[in-house]
N, C-alpha and C positions, 0 to 999 in steps of 0.2 A: 620240295626244296632239294636241290642236288647237293651232294657232298662237296664241300669247297676244296679248291686246290691249295695246298699249303704254300705259304710264302707270300701270297697276295694279301695286302692290308685288309681289303674287304672280306676276303675269304677267311682270314684269321679272326675277324670280328664275328663272322657268321659261325665259325667253329666254336668260339667262346660262348655264343648264345646257345648253341646245341648242347654244349657241355653243361651249361646252366640248367637247361631243361632236364638233362639226365640227373643233375644234382637234386632238382626238385622232386623227380620221381623217386630218387633214393630216400629223400626225406619222408615222403608219403609212405613208402614201403616200410621204412624203419618204424614209423608211428603205427602203421597197421599191424606189423609183426609184434610190436610191444603190447598192443591191445589183445592180440591173439594169445600171447603167452600169459598175460595177466588173467584173462578169462579162464583159460585152461588151468592155471595154477590155483585159482579160487576153488575149482572143483577137484583139485588133486589129480588132474589128468593131463599135465603139461606134456606135449610131444616135442621132441627135439627136431631140428631141421633134417630133411631127408638128405641122402648122399648127394654131393655136389654134381658128380658126373650124371647121375640119373635126373637130377633137377634141371640141369642145363638143357638136356634134350627135350624134356617135357615142357619147360617154360618157353623155349624158342618158338614153338607153335602158337602159343597164346599171344605173343607180342606182335604178330604179323599185322594186326590192325592198327598199330601205332604208326605215326608219321615215319617214313622210311629213314630220314636222316637221323632222327632220334633213336629209332630202333637199332640202326647200325652202330651209332655211338654207344648205345646201351650195352650191346653184346660185346663190343670191343673194350669196354672198360674193365680194369683189373678186378673190380668187385662184382662183376656180373654173376659169377657162380653163387655168391652169397645172396644176391637179389633174386636169382632163380630159385634158390632154396626157399626164400621167404614167400615167393609167389606160389610155389607148389604146396608149401605148408598151409597157406591161407586157403587154397583150393580144397585140400584134404580136410580142412577144418569146417568146410561148408560155405565158403565165400564163392559167390557166382562170378567167375572170372570174365564171363561174357558181358557182365554189367560193370564190374569193377574196373577192368583194364581200360575200356574206352574213356571212362571219366578221368582216370589218371592221365591217359594220353592227351586228352583235351587240355588238361591243366598244364602238362609239359609244353604243349604247343604255345599256350598263352605266355608261359615263362620265356620261351625262346624268342617270341615276338617282342616281349617287353624289354629284354636285354638288347636286342638289336636296335630298338627305338630309343633306348635310354642308356647312355654311356656314363652318366653321372656317378661319381663315387661319394660315399659317405664315410664318416669316421667309424671305425670298428669299435664296438663296446663289448664289455664282458658278458658272461652268460646270465648275470643277474637281470639284465635287460630283457632277456627272453622269458625268464620266470614271470616278469611283469606283463609281457605281451600275452603269455598264455592265460594269465589271470583275467586280463581284459577281454580276451577273445573267446576262450573256451569255458563253458560252464563247468562247475565242479562235478566230478563224477569219474567213472572208470576210465574214460579216454584220457582225460587230463592227468589223472593219477598214474596211469600206466606209462605215460610219456615221461613224467618226472621221476618215476621209480625205475625206469628202464636203465640197464647198464649202458645203453646207447645214448643216454641223455647228453653227455658232453659232446659227442659227435653230432647229435641233432642240433644242439645250440650253435656249434661251430658252422654247421651247414647253413643255418638261418643267417648267421653273420655274413658268410660269403655271398649268399643270395642277395642280402640287403645291400652289400657293397656294389653289386652289379645292377642295382636299380629295380630289383624285383619286389613287389608288394608281398612281403612275408605274411602279413596279416591275412591276406586273401587265401594264401596257401594253407594257413592254419585252419581257417574256416572250412575249406574244402576237405582238408585232412580229417577234421573232426567229424564231418558227415560220413566219410569213409570209415573212420574208427567206430562210429556208432553202428554202422552196418556190420563191421567185423564182430563187434561185441554181440550183436543179436544173432548173427549167423553161427558163431562158435557156441553161443549159449543154446541155440536150437539143436545143434549136434549133440551137445552134452545133456540135453533134456533138462536144462536148468532155467529158472525164471530169469528174465533179463533185468528185472528191477531188483536192486539190492534191498535187503531188509533194513528198516530203520533201526539203528543201534539205540540201546537204552541211553547212552550218553548224549546222543543227538536229541532224543526226546526231552531229556532233562534240561538241555541247554536252550531249548526253544523259548523265546521271549525277547526282552530288550537287548540281551547280549548278542543275539543273532539277527535282529531286524535289519533287513537290507543287505545282509551278507550272503555270499555264495557258498553255502555249507553243504557238503555231501551228506546223504542220509546215513551212511555207514561210518562216519568219522569216529575215531577212538582217541580221546584226549590223553589216555594213559600212555600211549606211544607218541610222545611229543614230536619226534622227528617225522614220523609218518603224518601226523596231523598237520604239521606245517607244509608238508608236501601236498597233502590233499587240498589245502587252502592256497596252494601256489605261492607260498612265501619262501623266498630264497634265503639261504644261510646269511648272506650279506645284509639283506633287509632285516632279518630277525635280530642280528647283532646291532644294527643301527637303532632299532626301536628300543632294545634293551639299554643301550647307552643313553638314549634320550630320557628314559625313565630314571636312570641313575643320576642324570644331571638335574632332574626335577627334585629328587630326593638325595642330595649329596651325602647325608648322614649314612645312608646305605641300608638300614633295617627295612624301611618301607619298600624301597626299590627291590630288595631281595625277595620280600614277601610277594610282591606283584609279579616279577618275572618268573618266580618259581611256582606260581599258582597253576593248578591243573588246567584252567581255562585261559591261560596266557595266549595260546594260539588264536583264540577269538579276538583278543585285544590287538594282537599283531595284524590280523586280517582287517580289523577296523581301521587301524592306522594306515595300512597299505591302501585301502579303499579311499581314505581321505587324502593321502599323498597323491594318488592318481588324479584326484580332483583338484589338486593344488591348494588344499586347506592347510593352515598353519598348525602343526601338531603340538609344538611347544606351548603355544598360547592356550590351547585346549587343556593340555595336561597340567599347566600351572594352576588350574582351578583346584587341584587336589590340595595344594598348600594354602590357597586363599580361603577355602571352605573345608576345614578339617573335621567336619561332622562325622566322617567315617571312623574317627577314633573312638566314638562313643559306643559302648557295648562290650560284651564278653571278649577278653583278649584272645580266646581260642578261635573266634570268628573274624579276627581282624583281617586276615588275608581275603576272605570272601567279601567282606565289606569294601575292601580296597578295589577288588575287581569290579564290583558293581559301581562304585564311585568313579572309577576310571572310565568305564563304559559310558556312564552318564555325562562325564566331562567331555568325552570325545563326541558324543552324539548331539549335545545341546549346542545350538548356534552361539557364536561369541556375543551376539547382540542380546542374548537372553541372560539378563543379570538378575532375574526375579529372585532366585535362590539366595544370592548374596544380599539383596536389599531387604528381604523378609526374614532371613535366617532359616529358611526352610532347608532341610537336609538335601544334599545332592543325590542321595540314594532314594529312588522312588519306590513306593509300595509295590508297584507292578514289577520292578526289578527284583525286589525281595521275594515276591511270590514265585518268580521264575526259578528260584533255587529249591522250591518244594518238589518232592518226588511225586506229588499227587497231581501236578499241573501237566497237562499235555497240550497238543496243538488245538487251536480253536476250530469251530465248525467251518469258519471261512478257510482255515488252513486245509481242512479236508477237501473242500471244494477245489482249491488250487491244486492239490495233489491229484485229484481225479482228472483235472483238465490239463495237467502237465504232459507234454510230449517227450520231455527229457527225463529218463528214468533215474538219473543219478543226482538230480538237483534237489536240495532240501524241500520238503513238502510244504513248508509254511510260507514260501515266497516264490516269486517268479523272477527269472533273470530278465534284465532289460535288453533292449535291442543291441546287437553287436555294432560297435562303432565302425565306420568305414574309413578310418583314418589311413593315410598312406604311411610310408616309411619315414624315418627321421632323416633329415639331411644334415 
């Protein structure tokens, strides 16, 4: 594709499509660099970006295989020096540029073509939307965590919003970026001589059971650090605040709501509610069961918070059509859920089989992620 002549309507549309392709490359590069930093930081060996002048010269040779119009726009963009630094840093960390760059280039071409073919605009939404898309698209693990913990996250979210406005399928880009991020994680891990699979934390082991069934929980989750746990589960601050308000509405008196939202395992309940919300399930109706069946009140006062967490999980998991507990007076807290709090309980044999079969090193060992939905962008 030739570089368009400024001023012509068709040329302006083509130029916009090329800039969108550059934007997509910028997004993938930012994600890949975030994963590199995250991996190196885990090993205490994070390397800063190389000098810009040196990186520009070294990176210019590597992008010659990319479509000429995109390569020209890329090197002419104001942030090319930073992207060049990221490319060189990835190469020095062990990423094969001969394999990495052609794939990113193909993605950029597909974005360029999509923008040219689709001039539809959609309403721009806040970054909370992109937390949700990450949760739906990327499995829990170092790639997703690195993206959300990266200082570049606000810029990444803004870039996704602009691409979405231009008619680009951001979900497809995230799927491709995740594949590249996994490759970066493994390449950098190989250079650092570190295992690519994170160790299962003690807290993750102890939480296995009814509280985590069906959830996308990373093996190295740490509930003691609530802010990070919410990031690892891809729960945005806005979502977390909304779920907390919902619990406070169910318990207007305040004491029970406070116990529930301050519980150590609250992030798991928030993740459960997010998963249900994604599926269009009514959260308020499920949570109202806690007041309809207050059997969680029975027992030692010191364990009230733990019983509330288990009861809330049961209320959220049980279908609304299942009213057996209310008809028979059976407590809403199952014995299986109670056993899940025992420090002697670990993953089942079936869980071990799933762990052995899993190709994603960062997904919790006791379940498998479902297929990624192929939905398009919102209009």
